[in-house]
C-alpha positions, 0 to 999 in steps of 0.5 A: 779659175779666172778672177774678175774685179772692177775697182772704183774710187776717187781718182787720187793717190789712194786709188793708184795704190789699190791698183798697184797693190793688186798688180803686185799680187798678180792681177793684170789690167784688163781694158781701159780705165773709165772716168766720170765726174761726180758733180755732188762730190766735185771729183773724178771717179775712176774705174779699172777692171783687173783679172787674175788666173788662180790655179788649183782653186774652184770658184765659190760665191762666198770667197773674198776675191780681194784676198786672192 
């Protein structure tokens, strides 16, 4: 099964740690990150797609993809 996640958040240290943790759990970056400016919050919002191949697991819409 291929897992797809799109992680978003304020472009800060916490966001980088979320991506780093996912990479260390076997996810891979997919494509370029996206950036936008949230004028109401006065901050840059970043998004990054990550994917992971998980062998021996069938997709179930109830599964928590963050736990894979």
